[in-house]
LUMDRENRO-294702 format. One line per 10 residues: number of its first residue (from 1); their letters; for each residue z, y, x of N, C-alpha, C, O, CB. Coordinates in Angstrom, 2 decimals, padded with zeros to 5 digits. Atoms other than C-alpha are relative to their C-alpha. Glycine has a CB too. Layout:
NUM = a = Z Y X Z Y X Z Y X Z Y X Z Y X  ...
END
This chain:
1 = mtapapgadg = 000.00 -001.16 000.84 000.00 000.00 000.00 000.00 001.23 000.89 000.62 001.24 001.95 001.20 -000.01 -000.96  000.10 -001.21 -000.82 -000.80 003.46 001.26 000.87 001.08 -000.58 001.17 001.09 -001.78 -001.45 000.47 000.10  -000.84 -001.12 000.44 001.29 006.54 001.07 -000.88 001.03 -000.69 -002.01 001.26 -000.26 000.76 000.65 001.21  000.81 -001.02 000.67 000.09 009.18 -001.34 -000.16 001.23 000.88 000.67 001.53 001.73 000.61 000.38 -001.33  000.25 -001.22 -000.75 -001.42 012.34 000.03 001.06 001.02 -000.36 001.54 001.03 -001.49 -001.41 000.56 -000.30  -001.05 -000.99 000.28 001.08 015.20 000.31 -000.40 000.89 -001.15 -001.51 001.42 -001.20 000.29 000.84 001.25  000.21 -000.89 001.12 001.38 017.15 -002.88 -000.69 -000.65 -001.17 -001.00 000.04 -002.14 -000.79 001.17 000.45  000.67 000.63 001.12 -000.25 014.55 -005.15 000.97 -000.23 -001.15 000.72 000.26 -002.26 -000.62 -001.33 000.44  -001.04 000.22 001.01 002.83 013.38 -007.08 001.36 000.43 000.53 002.39 -000.05 000.06 000.03 -001.47 -000.43  -001.26 -000.41 -000.60 005.45 015.05 -005.04 000.18 -000.67 001.33 -000.73 -001.36 001.80 001.18 -000.32 -000.93
11 = psprprtaqh = -000.24 000.62 -001.31 007.00 013.92 -001.80 000.09 -001.51 -000.13 000.55 -002.04 -001.15 001.28 000.56 000.64  -000.04 001.46 -000.02 006.70 010.28 -000.88 001.41 -000.47 000.24 002.15 000.12 001.03 -000.94 -000.56 001.07  -001.35 000.53 -000.24 009.85 008.21 -001.07 000.08 -000.75 001.32 001.18 -001.06 001.78 000.42 -000.92 -001.14  -000.01 000.74 -001.26 008.83 006.42 002.12 000.32 000.93 001.15 000.06 002.13 001.10 -001.36 -000.69 000.23  -000.25 -000.83 -001.18 009.96 007.63 005.47 -001.32 000.36 000.70 -002.31 -000.36 000.56 000.95 -000.73 000.99  001.21 -000.48 -000.67 007.42 009.55 007.58 -000.47 -000.96 001.07 -001.66 -000.99 001.36 000.25 001.37 000.61  000.41 000.91 -001.07 007.39 006.93 010.31 -000.78 -001.19 -000.52 -001.52 -001.81 000.24 001.21 -000.48 000.76  000.70 001.14 000.55 006.04 004.25 008.00 -001.39 000.37 -000.51 -002.14 -000.50 -000.95 000.82 -000.62 -001.12  001.29 -000.44 000.52 003.03 006.32 007.02 -001.12 -000.42 000.96 -001.00 -000.26 002.17 000.00 001.53 -000.22  001.17 000.33 -000.82 -000.33 005.04 008.25 -001.21 000.65 -000.67 -001.19 001.04 -001.84 -000.20 -001.57 000.15
21 = fsvapvldtp = 001.19 -000.72 000.47 -003.76 006.52 007.90 -001.14 -000.97 -000.27 -002.03 -001.12 000.56 -000.44 001.06 001.04  001.12 000.84 000.36 -006.00 004.05 006.14 -001.07 000.82 -000.70 -002.22 000.40 -000.82 000.45 -001.16 -000.89  000.93 -000.95 000.58 -007.62 006.99 004.39 -000.09 001.16 000.98 000.92 001.60 001.52 000.46 000.48 -001.44  000.18 -001.07 -000.97 -009.11 009.70 006.57 000.80 001.22 -000.42 000.84 001.57 -001.60 -001.49 000.36 000.16  -000.77 -001.19 000.35 -006.91 012.76 006.75 -000.92 001.13 -000.47 -002.07 001.21 -000.06 000.85 000.47 001.20  000.77 -001.12 000.52 -008.09 015.84 004.94 -000.12 001.05 001.10 000.88 001.49 001.66 000.66 000.60 -001.28  000.22 -000.98 -001.05 -009.68 018.26 007.40 000.02 001.38 -000.62 -000.38 001.59 -001.77 -001.32 -000.25 000.73  000.02 -001.39 000.45 -009.21 021.96 007.10 -001.36 000.59 000.34 -001.58 001.02 001.47 001.15 000.83 000.66  001.32 -000.57 -000.21 -012.81 023.13 006.68 -000.14 001.26 -000.82 000.29 001.30 -001.97 -001.12 -001.01 -000.35  000.17 -001.23 000.77 -013.71 026.63 005.67 -001.01 -000.20 -001.13 -001.89 -001.06 -001.04 -000.46 001.15 000.92
31 = egyvapgmpg = 000.90 000.12 001.13 -015.49 027.09 002.38 -001.41 000.43 000.42 -001.57 001.43 001.12 000.50 000.84 -001.19  001.38 -000.31 -000.36 -019.29 027.08 002.74 -000.43 -000.59 001.33 -001.52 -000.29 001.82 -000.18 001.47 000.03  000.34 000.59 -001.30 -019.19 025.07 005.96 -001.09 -001.06 -000.17 -001.02 -001.88 -001.09 001.26 -000.63 000.66  001.05 001.00 -000.03 -022.33 023.04 006.70 000.00 -000.62 001.39 000.02 000.09 002.40 -001.42 000.62 -000.36  -000.06 000.70 -001.28 -022.29 020.42 009.41 -001.26 000.26 000.82 -002.34 000.45 000.25 000.18 -001.52 -000.21  001.18 -000.20 -000.84 -024.62 020.91 012.39 -001.02 -001.11 -000.22 -000.67 -002.28 -000.37 000.40 000.07 001.49  001.06 000.96 000.20 -027.97 019.24 011.95 -000.40 -000.18 -001.45 -001.42 -000.80 -001.74 000.39 -001.30 000.56  000.33 000.11 001.42 -027.92 019.49 008.17 -001.05 001.06 -000.34 -001.16 002.07 000.35 001.28 000.18 -000.90  001.01 -000.98 000.38 -030.76 021.30 006.40 000.63 001.34 -000.36 001.68 001.39 -001.01 -000.82 -000.51 -001.17  -000.50 -001.33 000.30 -030.26 025.03 006.18 000.86 000.59 001.08 001.20 001.78 001.02 000.77 -000.03 -001.25
41 = vpvtgytdtp = -000.84 -000.50 -001.07 -028.19 025.34 009.33 -000.90 000.66 001.04 -001.87 000.04 001.48 000.85 -001.14 000.64  000.83 -000.63 -001.03 -029.63 027.85 011.80 000.18 -000.71 001.33 001.27 -001.13 001.70 000.35 001.50 000.14  -000.02 000.67 -001.30 -030.55 026.34 015.15 000.45 001.02 001.04 -000.10 002.11 001.12 -001.40 -000.60 000.36  -000.50 -000.90 -001.05 -028.62 027.88 018.01 -000.34 -000.59 001.35 -000.42 -001.81 001.51 001.53 000.23 -000.14  000.26 000.44 -001.36 -029.40 027.70 021.68 -001.46 -000.30 000.27 -001.78 -000.78 001.36 000.80 -001.21 000.28  001.42 000.26 -000.21 -033.19 027.41 021.23 -000.69 001.28 000.38 -000.58 002.29 -000.30 -000.65 -000.62 -001.26  000.80 -001.15 -000.41 -035.41 029.79 023.13 -001.45 -000.45 000.08 -001.74 -001.58 000.49 000.48 000.60 001.36  001.42 000.34 000.02 -039.17 029.86 022.80 -000.64 000.16 001.38 -001.71 -000.39 001.62 -000.73 000.86 -001.01  000.56 -000.20 -001.33 -039.75 030.95 026.40 000.40 -001.17 000.89 001.52 -001.66 000.81 000.49 001.35 000.61  -000.35 001.13 -000.87 -039.92 028.20 029.01 001.02 000.40 001.05 001.05 001.54 001.52 -001.26 -000.56 000.67
51 = tphhraprrr = -000.99 -000.24 -001.04 -037.08 027.90 031.46 -000.69 -000.09 001.35 -001.78 -000.66 001.44 001.19 -001.01 -000.10  000.67 -000.01 -001.30 -037.84 028.35 035.16 -000.39 -001.38 000.52 -001.41 -001.50 001.18 000.88 000.67 001.01  000.36 001.30 -000.53 -037.82 024.62 035.93 -000.86 -000.80 -000.96 -001.27 -001.91 -000.61 001.24 -000.77 000.34  000.90 000.67 000.93 -039.87 023.65 032.85 -001.18 000.91 -000.32 -001.53 001.12 -001.48 000.74 -000.39 -001.30  001.11 -000.92 000.15 -042.74 026.00 033.41 -001.26 -000.77 -000.40 -001.47 -001.90 000.04 -000.24 000.78 001.30  001.25 000.63 000.41 -046.07 025.20 031.77 -000.92 -000.10 001.22 -000.97 000.82 002.03 -000.69 000.80 -001.15  000.87 000.14 -001.17 -048.60 023.84 034.29 -001.13 001.02 -000.03 -001.70 001.32 -001.08 -000.58 -001.41 000.06  001.06 -001.00 -000.11 -051.08 026.38 035.54 -001.35 -000.70 000.03 -001.52 -001.71 000.72 000.20 000.87 001.27  001.33 000.59 000.06 -054.68 025.61 034.78 -000.90 000.66 001.04 -000.96 001.88 001.14 -000.61 000.14 -001.41  000.90 -000.49 -001.05 -057.15 025.94 037.61 -001.40 -000.50 -000.32 -001.88 -001.45 000.30 000.47 -000.47 001.42
61 = talaltlall = 001.29 000.46 000.48 -060.49 025.63 035.87 -001.08 000.14 001.08 -001.92 -000.75 001.22 -000.41 000.76 -001.24  001.03 -000.19 -001.03 -062.58 027.04 038.73 000.12 -001.07 001.08 -000.88 -001.62 001.54 000.13 001.41 000.64  -000.21 001.06 -000.98 -061.03 024.60 041.20 -000.41 -001.36 -000.57 -000.98 -002.18 000.14 001.47 -000.04 000.46  000.39 001.25 000.64 -061.54 021.76 038.71 -001.51 -000.16 -000.02 -002.03 -001.24 000.26 000.56 -000.06 -001.43  001.47 000.07 000.03 -065.23 022.60 038.33 -000.57 -000.23 001.39 -001.51 -001.00 001.57 -000.58 001.29 -000.60  000.48 000.17 -001.38 -065.71 022.87 042.08 000.20 -001.43 000.47 -000.71 -002.03 001.05 000.72 000.98 000.94  -000.26 001.38 -000.41 -064.07 019.50 042.72 -000.83 -001.00 -000.78 -001.24 -002.03 -000.24 001.48 -000.32 -000.16  000.83 000.90 000.80 -066.00 017.89 039.87 -001.45 000.01 000.48 -002.10 -001.03 000.52 000.07 000.38 -001.49  001.36 -000.08 -000.55 -069.31 019.16 041.26 -000.10 -000.74 001.34 -001.08 -001.43 001.61 -000.43 001.46 000.18  -000.03 000.71 -001.28 -068.36 017.87 044.70 000.07 -001.51 -000.23 -000.59 -002.28 000.47 001.20 000.46 000.85
71 = atllsglayg = -000.07 001.43 000.33 -067.42 014.50 043.17 -001.32 -000.51 -000.54 -001.70 -001.66 -000.28 001.12 -000.26 -001.02  001.32 000.38 000.51 -070.78 014.45 041.37 -000.97 -000.25 001.15 -001.66 -001.27 001.18 -000.56 001.08 -000.95  000.91 000.15 -001.15 -072.70 014.97 044.60 000.37 -001.20 000.86 -000.50 -002.00 001.23 000.02 001.27 000.85  -000.41 001.09 -000.89 -070.64 012.55 046.66 -000.17 -001.37 -000.66 -000.61 -002.31 -000.01 001.44 000.19 000.42  000.14 001.31 000.66 -070.59 009.76 044.07 -001.47 -000.34 -000.23 -001.85 -001.51 -000.16 000.76 -000.01 -001.34  001.43 000.26 000.15 -074.31 010.16 043.42 -000.63 -000.44 001.31 -001.45 -001.36 001.33 -000.70 001.24 -000.51  000.54 000.41 -001.31 -075.10 009.96 047.13 000.54 -001.36 000.43 -000.19 -002.15 001.03 000.34 001.06 001.07  -000.55 001.32 -000.34 -072.76 007.01 047.59 -000.70 -001.09 -000.81 -000.96 -002.18 -000.29 001.52 -000.03 -000.26  000.74 000.94 000.85 -074.49 005.25 044.68 -001.40 -000.23 000.57 -001.89 -001.36 000.61 -000.08 000.53 -001.45  001.36 000.12 -000.52 -077.89 005.98 046.18 -000.08 -000.61 001.37 -001.12 -001.16 001.72 -000.64 001.34 000.03
81 = caplraadsl = 000.02 000.53 -001.37 -076.95 004.92 049.71 000.52 -001.43 000.08 000.68 -001.97 001.17 000.82 000.89 000.91  -000.42 001.41 000.00 -075.74 001.48 048.65 -001.16 -000.86 000.46 -002.31 -000.43 000.39 000.49 -000.45 -001.41  001.10 000.88 -000.46 -077.73 -001.45 050.05 -001.03 -000.20 -001.11 -000.67 -000.39 -002.27 000.55 -001.37 000.47  001.08 000.11 000.99 -081.10 -001.73 048.31 -000.04 -001.36 -000.69 -000.51 -001.46 -001.82 -001.33 000.27 000.65  000.02 001.32 000.62 -080.67 -005.44 047.66 001.01 -000.11 -001.15 000.93 -001.01 -001.97 000.28 -001.08 001.04  -001.01 000.01 001.07 -077.69 -004.63 045.40 -000.33 000.99 -001.10 000.54 001.31 -001.92 001.38 000.31 000.58  000.37 -001.05 000.94 -079.61 -002.10 043.31 000.14 -000.42 -001.45 000.45 000.40 -002.31 -001.41 000.44 000.25  -000.07 000.44 001.40 -079.63 -004.23 040.17 001.43 -000.06 -000.52 001.64 000.11 -001.73 -000.65 -001.35 -000.14  -001.38 000.13 000.47 -075.85 -004.65 040.02 000.80 001.28 000.17 002.01 001.28 -000.10 000.68 -001.12 000.74  -000.74 -001.24 -000.24 -074.93 -001.05 040.85 000.25 000.82 -001.25 001.08 001.73 -001.22 -000.73 000.82 000.99
91 = gwltiaqagl = -000.13 -000.83 001.19 -075.24 000.31 037.34 001.41 000.06 -000.54 001.81 001.05 -001.14 -000.90 -000.50 -001.06  -001.37 000.01 000.51 -071.71 -000.71 036.50 000.91 000.93 000.77 002.01 001.24 000.31 000.56 -001.41 000.04  -000.80 -000.97 -000.76 -070.43 001.65 039.18 000.04 001.37 -000.66 000.78 002.25 -000.24 -000.55 000.13 001.42  -000.01 -001.29 000.69 -071.18 004.49 036.79 001.36 000.29 -000.63 001.71 001.45 -000.85 -001.08 000.03 -001.08  -001.35 -000.21 000.52 -067.69 003.95 035.34 000.88 000.63 001.08 001.67 001.53 000.79 000.62 -001.35 -000.49  -000.77 -000.59 -001.10 -066.19 004.70 038.75 -000.44 001.43 000.25 000.39 002.30 000.53 -000.16 -000.84 001.28  000.48 -001.37 -000.16 -068.42 007.76 039.07 000.59 000.91 -001.07 001.05 002.01 -000.78 -001.54 000.03 -000.07  -000.56 -000.80 001.10 -067.27 009.01 035.66 001.48 000.25 000.22 001.97 001.34 -000.07 -000.23 -000.70 -001.35  -001.42 -000.18 -000.26 -063.65 008.44 036.65 000.26 001.00 001.12 001.19 001.81 001.03 000.63 -001.33 000.35  -000.17 -000.96 -001.10 -064.03 010.35 039.93 -000.29 001.43 -000.44 000.33 002.37 000.06 -000.91 -000.38 001.16
101 = ialplgrlgg = 000.34 -001.33 000.48 -065.58 013.27 038.09 001.03 000.48 -001.02 001.38 001.66 -001.04 -001.40 000.02 -000.62  -000.93 -000.37 001.07 -063.14 013.21 035.17 001.39 000.34 000.52 002.09 001.15 -000.09 000.11 -001.13 -001.00  -001.36 -000.22 -000.51 -060.00 013.19 037.29 000.29 001.47 000.30 001.27 002.00 -000.21 000.22 -000.82 001.24  -000.33 -001.41 -000.24 -060.19 016.76 038.65 -000.23 000.87 -001.23 000.49 001.85 -001.44 -000.83 000.53 001.15  000.24 -000.81 001.20 -061.66 018.09 035.40 001.18 -000.05 -000.94 001.61 000.99 -001.45 -001.26 -000.46 -000.72  -001.11 000.13 000.93 -058.85 016.73 033.28 001.32 000.46 000.56 002.07 001.17 -000.11 000.12 -001.41 -000.44  -001.32 -000.32 -000.58 -055.91 017.12 035.63 000.14 001.49 000.30 001.18 002.08 000.02 000.22 -000.81 001.28  -000.10 -001.41 -000.38 -056.70 020.61 036.88 -000.48 000.94 -001.10 000.03 002.05 -001.25 -000.78 000.25 001.26  000.58 -000.86 001.03 -058.74 021.97 033.98 000.80 000.04 -001.28 000.71 001.01 -002.03 -001.37 -000.43 -000.31  -000.82 000.02 001.21 -056.34 020.96 031.23 -000.78 -000.39 -001.23 -001.75 -001.14 -001.16 000.63 001.32 -000.21
111 = rnpllpplga = 000.58 000.39 001.28 -057.26 020.71 027.58 -001.08 000.95 -000.48 -001.22 001.17 -001.68 001.08 -000.08 -001.04  001.12 -000.87 000.36 -060.19 023.08 027.63 -001.03 -000.85 -000.75 -001.43 -001.89 -000.24 -000.63 000.68 001.27  000.92 000.84 000.78 -062.57 021.81 024.91 -001.40 -000.11 000.60 -002.18 -000.97 000.18 -000.11 000.53 -001.39  001.31 000.08 -000.63 -065.62 022.44 027.10 -000.06 -001.01 001.14 -001.15 -001.41 001.55 -000.40 001.36 000.51  -000.01 000.88 -001.16 -064.53 020.13 029.90 -000.44 -001.44 -000.29 -001.16 -002.00 000.54 001.37 -000.01 000.60  000.51 001.36 000.23 -065.10 016.70 028.26 -001.53 -000.09 -000.10 -002.11 -001.01 000.49 000.60 -000.54 -001.27  001.46 000.09 -000.04 -068.79 017.43 027.47 -000.57 000.26 001.41 -001.57 -000.33 001.80 -000.61 001.00 -000.98  000.44 -000.25 -001.37 -069.14 018.82 030.99 000.20 -001.24 000.87 -000.63 -001.54 001.73 000.75 001.20 000.60  -000.22 001.25 -000.73 -067.61 015.62 032.37 -001.06 -001.04 -000.31 -001.50 -001.78 000.57 001.38 -000.57 -000.34  001.07 000.93 000.38 -070.17 013.59 030.41 -001.31 000.38 000.68 -002.03 -000.48 001.17 -000.18 -000.02 -001.53
121 = llattalllg = 001.24 -000.47 -000.64 -073.02 015.72 031.74 000.01 -000.25 001.50 -000.99 -000.68 002.07 -000.20 001.50 -000.28  -000.08 000.21 -001.45 -071.81 015.53 035.34 -000.04 -001.48 000.36 -000.62 -001.84 001.39 001.28 000.63 000.56  000.05 001.43 -000.28 -071.31 011.75 035.16 -001.43 -000.52 -000.12 -001.87 -001.36 000.67 000.92 -000.78 -000.96  001.40 000.39 000.15 -074.87 011.35 033.90 -000.84 000.55 001.15 -001.75 -000.13 001.64 -000.56 000.50 -001.34  000.71 -000.59 -001.13 -076.12 013.69 036.62 000.25 -000.80 001.28 -000.66 -000.98 002.08 000.43 001.46 000.20  -000.30 000.81 -001.18 -074.34 011.61 039.27 -000.79 -001.31 -000.01 -001.28 -001.75 001.03 001.51 -000.30 000.08  000.78 001.23 000.10 -076.04 008.46 037.99 -001.48 000.27 000.29 -002.12 -000.50 001.01 000.16 -000.63 -001.39  001.40 -000.36 -000.25 -079.44 010.17 037.98 -000.23 000.29 001.48 -001.22 -000.16 002.06 -000.39 001.23 -000.85  000.12 -000.30 -001.42 -078.88 011.53 041.49 000.04 -001.27 000.84 -000.70 -001.39 001.82 001.12 000.95 000.43  -000.07 001.26 -000.73 -077.91 008.06 042.69 -001.26 -000.82 -000.11 -001.74 -001.40 000.87 001.17 -000.81 -000.48
131 = qltqhlrllh = 001.24 000.76 000.18 -080.97 006.43 041.18 -001.18 000.66 000.72 -002.01 -000.03 001.31 -000.31 -000.15 -001.48  001.08 -000.69 -000.72 -083.29 009.10 042.58 000.13 -000.19 001.51 -000.87 -000.33 002.21 000.02 001.51 -000.34  -000.20 000.23 -001.44 -081.73 008.68 046.02 -000.42 -001.41 000.38 -001.01 -001.61 001.44 001.48 000.24 000.38  000.44 001.38 -000.27 -082.30 004.92 045.82 -001.52 -000.10 000.06 -002.07 -000.72 000.96 000.55 -000.95 -001.06  001.47 000.06 000.01 -085.95 005.38 044.91 -000.60 000.76 001.18 -001.63 000.36 001.72 -000.54 000.57 -001.32  000.47 -000.75 -001.18 -086.39 007.97 047.67 000.14 -000.86 001.25 -000.77 -000.88 002.09 000.79 001.31 000.16  -000.18 000.88 -001.16 -084.97 005.52 050.21 -000.99 -001.14 -000.02 -001.51 -001.53 001.03 001.41 -000.56 000.03  000.95 001.09 000.11 -087.19 002.76 048.90 -001.41 000.46 000.37 -002.14 -000.25 001.07 000.01 -000.58 -001.41  001.32 -000.54 -000.35 -090.30 004.95 049.15 -000.10 000.33 001.48 -001.13 000.10 002.10 -000.29 001.25 -000.82  000.01 -000.34 -001.43 -089.35 006.13 052.61 -000.09 -001.27 000.85 -000.69 -001.25 001.92 001.27 000.79 000.37
141 = attptphpll = 000.06 001.25 -000.76 -088.92 002.53 053.74 -001.38 -000.64 -000.10 -001.81 -001.31 000.84 001.05 -000.98 -000.50  001.31 000.66 000.17 -092.31 001.42 052.34 -001.15 000.86 000.51 -002.15 000.31 000.97 -000.23 -000.33 -001.46  001.09 -000.87 -000.46 -094.44 004.48 053.25 000.53 000.90 001.11 001.16 001.92 000.83 -000.59 000.86 -001.17  -000.54 -000.78 -001.11 -093.62 005.80 056.72 -000.75 001.31 000.26 -000.29 002.13 001.06 -000.02 -000.82 001.24  000.74 -001.23 -000.26 -096.25 008.57 056.58 000.66 001.17 -000.71 001.06 001.03 -001.87 -001.47 -000.13 -000.44  -000.66 -001.14 000.63 -094.80 012.02 055.89 -000.93 000.70 -001.00 -001.95 001.26 -000.61 000.48 001.00 001.06  000.68 -000.77 001.05 -096.07 013.46 052.62 001.03 000.27 -001.10 002.14 -000.26 -001.05 -001.26 -000.78 -000.57  -001.01 -000.37 001.00 -094.37 014.90 049.54 000.55 -001.22 -000.73 -000.15 -001.89 -001.48 -000.61 000.97 -001.02  -000.63 001.18 000.58 -091.92 012.23 048.49 000.62 000.26 -001.37 000.80 -000.67 -002.15 001.05 -000.52 000.94  -000.69 -000.26 001.27 -090.28 014.01 045.55 -000.85 -000.33 -001.22 -000.35 -000.97 -002.14 000.43 001.45 -000.06
151 = pqtlttwrtd = 000.79 000.40 001.18 -093.20 013.69 043.09 -000.18 -001.52 -000.10 -000.15 -002.08 -001.20 -001.37 000.66 000.05  000.12 001.46 000.03 -093.67 010.06 044.09 001.31 -000.66 -000.41 001.31 -001.67 -001.10 -000.43 -000.52 001.37  -001.30 000.54 000.38 -089.95 009.44 043.74 000.20 000.08 -001.50 000.64 -000.89 -002.12 001.13 000.76 000.72  -000.14 -000.15 001.45 -089.94 010.80 040.19 -000.93 -000.95 -000.74 -000.56 -001.49 -001.78 -000.28 001.45 -000.42  000.94 000.92 000.64 -093.01 008.72 039.33 000.51 -001.43 000.05 000.47 -002.15 -000.96 -001.38 000.10 000.67  -000.51 001.38 -000.10 -091.53 005.49 040.64 001.29 -000.18 -000.79 001.54 -001.26 -001.34 000.24 -000.37 001.48  -001.24 000.10 000.80 -088.20 006.25 038.98 -000.35 -000.19 -001.49 000.26 -001.02 -002.17 000.88 001.27 000.19  000.40 000.11 001.40 -089.92 006.73 035.59 -000.61 -001.37 -000.30 -000.35 -001.95 -001.36 -001.02 001.11 -000.36  000.62 001.30 000.26 -091.94 003.54 035.94 001.00 -001.15 000.14 000.80 -002.22 -000.44 -001.16 -000.23 000.95  -000.98 001.05 -000.22 -088.90 001.55 037.05 001.13 000.00 -001.04 001.99 -000.88 -000.99 000.58 000.14 001.39
161 = lrpldlafyt = -001.07 -000.05 001.01 -086.68 002.54 034.09 -000.06 -001.22 -000.90 -001.13 -001.63 -001.36 -000.10 001.29 -000.84  -000.11 001.17 000.87 -085.45 -000.42 032.07 000.96 000.31 -001.14 001.67 001.32 -001.08 000.49 -001.24 000.80  -000.97 -000.23 001.09 -083.47 -000.70 028.82 001.45 -000.05 000.49 002.31 000.62 -000.06 -000.19 -001.04 -001.10  -001.35 000.06 -000.54 -080.41 -001.60 030.89 000.41 001.34 000.61 001.59 001.70 000.58 000.11 -001.11 001.05  -000.31 -001.32 -000.54 -080.65 001.79 032.59 000.45 000.95 -001.11 001.33 001.78 -000.90 -001.23 000.58 000.72  -000.46 -000.81 001.13 -080.34 003.43 029.18 001.44 -000.32 -000.36 002.22 000.56 -000.72 -000.91 -000.22 -001.23  -001.40 000.39 000.26 -077.15 001.45 028.66 000.93 000.64 001.03 002.02 001.08 000.69 000.15 -001.54 000.02  -000.83 -000.62 -001.04 -075.83 002.75 031.98 000.14 001.50 -000.21 001.21 002.07 000.03 -000.59 -000.29 001.39  -000.10 -001.44 000.29 -076.66 006.34 031.04 000.93 000.25 -001.19 001.66 001.24 -001.21 -001.40 000.60 -000.29  -000.93 -000.11 001.13 -074.83 005.81 027.75 001.43 -000.19 000.45 002.34 000.52 000.02 -000.35 -001.02 -001.09
171 = ialiggfllt = -001.35 000.22 -000.54 -071.84 004.43 029.62 000.45 001.22 000.78 001.62 001.61 000.69 000.03 -001.26 000.91  -000.36 -001.21 -000.75 -071.91 007.47 031.91 000.37 001.14 -000.94 001.36 001.84 -000.70 -001.16 000.43 000.92  -000.31 -001.07 000.96 -072.00 009.86 028.94 001.35 -000.22 -000.67 002.20 000.67 -000.69 -001.10 000.10 -001.06  -001.24 000.29 000.73 -069.23 008.17 026.98 001.19 -000.04 000.96 002.25 000.51 000.66 -000.12 -001.34 -000.77  -001.08 000.09 -000.97 -067.14 007.39 030.06 000.41 001.36 000.53 001.61 001.65 000.66 -000.40 -000.89 001.15  -000.33 -001.34 -000.49 -067.37 010.94 031.40 000.76 000.80 -001.03 001.71 001.51 -000.69 -001.26 000.74 000.41  -000.67 -000.74 001.07 -066.36 012.39 028.04 001.42 -000.51 -000.23 002.38 000.27 -000.21 -000.81 -000.10 -001.30  -001.32 000.55 000.34 -063.50 010.02 027.26 000.99 000.06 001.16 002.17 000.36 000.95 -000.15 -001.44 -000.45  -000.93 -000.04 -001.13 -062.05 009.85 030.76 000.47 001.42 000.31 001.61 001.62 000.72 -000.67 -000.60 001.24  -000.43 -001.39 -000.20 -062.02 013.65 031.07 001.03 000.38 -001.05 002.05 001.00 -000.73 -001.21 000.96 -000.06
181 = rrsanht = -000.96 -000.31 001.07 -060.29 013.98 027.72 001.33 -000.71 000.19 002.39 -000.13 -000.06 -000.58 -000.36 -001.35  -001.23 000.77 -000.18 -057.79 011.23 028.52 000.81 000.53 001.18 002.04 000.61 001.10 -000.32 -001.48 000.21  -000.75 -000.51 -001.14 -056.88 012.63 031.93 000.57 001.39 -000.29 001.58 001.78 000.30 -000.89 000.05 001.26  -000.56 -001.30 000.39 -056.38 016.07 030.35 001.22 -000.18 -000.89 002.14 000.65 -000.84 -001.05 000.84 -000.73  -001.13 000.22 000.88 -053.99 014.61 027.78 001.22 -000.56 000.72 002.32 -000.51 000.18 -000.39 -000.93 -001.11  -001.13 000.57 -000.74 -051.82 012.97 030.43 000.56 000.95 001.05 001.20 000.51 002.01 -000.43 -001.28 000.67  -000.56 -000.94 -000.97 -050.94 016.15 032.28 001.37 000.42 -000.42 002.01 001.22 000.26 -000.88 001.23 000.16
END
C-alpha cells in the first residue's frame, strides 16, 4: 500500500520513514511550461552561420576545369599509346578515363549543374582523342613517307568505326556524367 500524497485526505497516519515513492513525486513546474523538444518550443543555441571549424568547402571551379582538361589529354594519349595489338580490348578503359576526368570536376567543382554534362563531353573527347592517336600511330607505322596524316587518320577512323565503338562512346557519356555527379555529392 502506498502513502497518500500530502494534502489529499489530510496527513498520513504512517510515519515519514516508512514512506516510499512508487508513484513519481509531483514536480514543481511553472504554469505554461513546455518540455524541450516538444512542438512550439523555440530552438536555442542554433546559429545559421558556420562555425570556424565547420566551414563550407571552397569551390575551385577554374582549377577543376584545368585539371579535368589535363586529365582528358593525358588519358586520351595514354589510351592511344597502348600497344596496337590490344586495340580491340581497350574500349572498356573508357570507364577509367571518365573516372579520371570526373574526379577533379566533382571534388573541386562541387555541385555546379554544368559540370556533369561537361564531364560527359570531356570523357567522350578523351575516347575520341585516344582512338585518333591509335589510328595515327597505325598509319605512321604502315606508311613511312611524310605526307599529311591528319586527313588520312580521320578517313581510316571513320571507316574503322564499329557498333561496339558506339557502345563505348555511350559508356563514356553516361560514365562521365554520372561519375562527375557522384563525386560532387560525396564532398
